[in-house]
C-alpha positions in Angstrom: -25.9 27.7 -6.5 -25.2 31.5 -7.0 -26.6 34.1 -4.7 -29.0 36.8 -6.6 -27.3 39.5 -4.4 -23.9 38.4 -6.1 -25.1 38.1 -9.5 -25.7 42.2 -10.3 -21.9 43.0 -9.0 -19.3 44.6 -11.3 -16.8 41.6 -12.3 -13.1 42.1 -11.8 -10.1 39.9 -13.1 -7.5 39.3 -11.0 -5.4 42.0 -12.8 -8.1 44.4 -12.4 -8.5 43.7 -8.9 -4.6 44.2 -8.6 -4.7 47.4 -10.1 -7.8 48.8 -8.3 -5.8 47.8 -5.0 -2.8 49.7 -6.0 -4.4 52.6 -7.1 -6.5 52.9 -3.6 -9.7 52.2 -5.2 -10.8 49.6 -2.8 -12.4 50.3 0.3 -13.5 46.7 1.6 -12.9 43.1 0.9 -15.4 40.5 1.6 -15.1 36.4 1.8 -18.9 35.6 1.1 -19.8 32.2 1.6 -21.8 30.5 -1.3 -22.8 26.8 -0.4 -19.3 25.2 0.2 -17.4 27.9 -1.3 -16.1 31.4 -0.7 -16.2 34.3 -3.6 -14.1 37.6 -3.0 -16.7 40.7 -3.0 -15.3 44.2 -2.7 -16.5 47.5 -2.5 -14.9 50.4 -4.6 -14.4 54.2 -3.6 -16.9 55.0 -6.3 -19.4 53.0 -4.3 -19.7 50.2 -6.7 -19.4 46.5 -5.5 -17.4 44.1 -7.5 -16.6 40.4 -7.8 -13.7 38.5 -8.4 -13.8 36.3 -11.5 -11.7 33.8 -13.5 -9.9 35.7 -16.7 -11.2 32.9 -19.0 -14.7 32.0 -17.9 -15.6 35.1 -16.2 -17.3 33.2 -13.6 -17.0 33.8 -9.9 -13.6 32.5 -8.6 -14.5 30.2 -5.9 -12.4 29.0 -2.9 -13.1 25.9 -0.8 -9.9 26.6 1.2 -9.9 30.1 2.9 -6.4 29.9 3.6 -5.8 30.0 -0.6 -8.0 33.0 -0.7 -6.2 34.8 2.2 -2.9 34.2 0.5 -4.2 35.5 -2.9 -5.4 38.5 -1.4 -2.3 39.1 0.9 -0.3 38.9 -2.4 -2.3 41.7 -3.8 -1.8 43.9 -0.9 -5.0 43.3 0.7 -4.6 42.7 4.4 -7.8 43.3 6.0 -10.8 40.9 4.9 -14.2 40.3 6.1 -15.7 37.0 6.4 -19.5 36.6 5.6 -20.3 33.1 6.2 -24.4 33.8 6.4 -24.7 31.5 3.3 -22.1 28.7 4.1 -22.8 25.1 3.9 -19.6 23.0 4.9 -21.6 20.0 3.5 -21.7 21.7 -0.1 -17.6 21.9 -0.2 -16.2 19.6 -2.4 -12.6 18.5 -2.3 -12.0 20.0 -5.5 -13.8 21.0 -8.9 -13.1 18.2 -11.5 -11.0 19.6 -14.3 -10.8 17.2 -16.8 -8.6 19.5 -18.9 -5.9 19.7 -16.1 -6.2 16.1 -15.2 -5.2 15.3 -19.0 -2.3 17.8 -18.8 -1.3 16.4 -15.6 -1.3 12.9 -17.1 0.9 13.9 -20.0 3.2 15.6 -17.9 3.6 12.5 -15.5 4.2 10.5 -18.7 6.6 12.8 -20.2 8.5 12.8 -17.0 8.7 8.8 -16.9 9.9 8.8 -20.4 12.3 11.6 -19.3 13.6 9.2 -16.4 13.8 6.3 -18.7 15.5 8.1 -21.3 18.4 9.6 -19.0 18.8 6.0 -17.6 19.3 4.5 -21.1 21.9 7.4 -22.0 23.8 6.9 -18.7 23.9 3.2 -19.2 25.2 3.9 -22.8 28.0 6.2 -21.5 29.0 4.1 -18.7 29.4 1.2 -21.4 31.2 3.6 -24.0 33.7 4.3 -20.9 34.0 0.9 -20.4 37.8 -0.4 -21.8 36.2 -3.9 -22.0 33.8 -2.6 -24.6 34.0 -3.7 -28.1 33.7 -0.8 -30.4 33.4 -0.4 -34.1 35.0 2.3 -35.7 32.4 4.7 -37.6 33.8 4.2 -41.3 33.4 0.3 -40.6 29.7 0.9 -39.2 28.6 2.9 -42.0 30.3 0.7 -44.7 28.4 -2.5 -42.9 25.1 -0.3 -43.0 25.5 0.6 -46.6 26.2 -3.0 -47.7 23.1 -4.1 -45.9 21.1 -1.6 -47.3 22.5 -2.4 -50.9 21.6 -6.1 -50.3 17.8 -5.2 -49.3 17.4 -3.0 -52.0 18.8 -5.2 -55.0 17.6 -8.7 -53.9 15.0 -10.0 -56.4 12.2 -11.3 -54.1 10.5 -9.2 -51.8 13.0 -6.6 -52.1 12.0 -3.0 -53.2 13.7 -1.5 -56.1 15.0 2.1 -56.3 
C-alpha cells in the first residue's frame, strides 16, 4: 500500500538527503505513516516535497521502528521531526521484511564462522601437540623420502596404477 499523495514526490537517496540537509535546503521532515510502516517525507526551500528512497531499488525507505528512523535522521543532523500517523495501521506492521538475499548471506557468514572456529581449534590442537615433548616427530627429509617412495610405488605398480 503506497499512498497516492506520496507517489508524486521527488525521490532522495540517503546521500542526497544528507547533502540537502548540510546545505540548509530542508525546511521540515515528517515521518508519514503508510500502513504499518513510516516513510520519511521532506519539504525543501525550493518548495518541493521529497521522499527518502533506498539507493538501489528507488523504492520508499520504510521504517517499522520509529526509533531507527529517528536515529538515522539524527545522524543526518535532523533534530526536529513531525509524525503524521493519519494512515497508520499498527496491525499492518511486520516484524521485518523478508530479505532472502540477506538471509543467504547471513547463513554463509554463520557457516564461515563455524568453520573458522573449527579450523582455529585444529591449529591450536596441532600446536599443543607439536610443543609436547612426548610427541614423536619425523624430520622433514625423512617424511618427504617416505612420500616419494609411496608415490613411486603407486605410479609404477602394474595393476590399477597409473603410468606417467
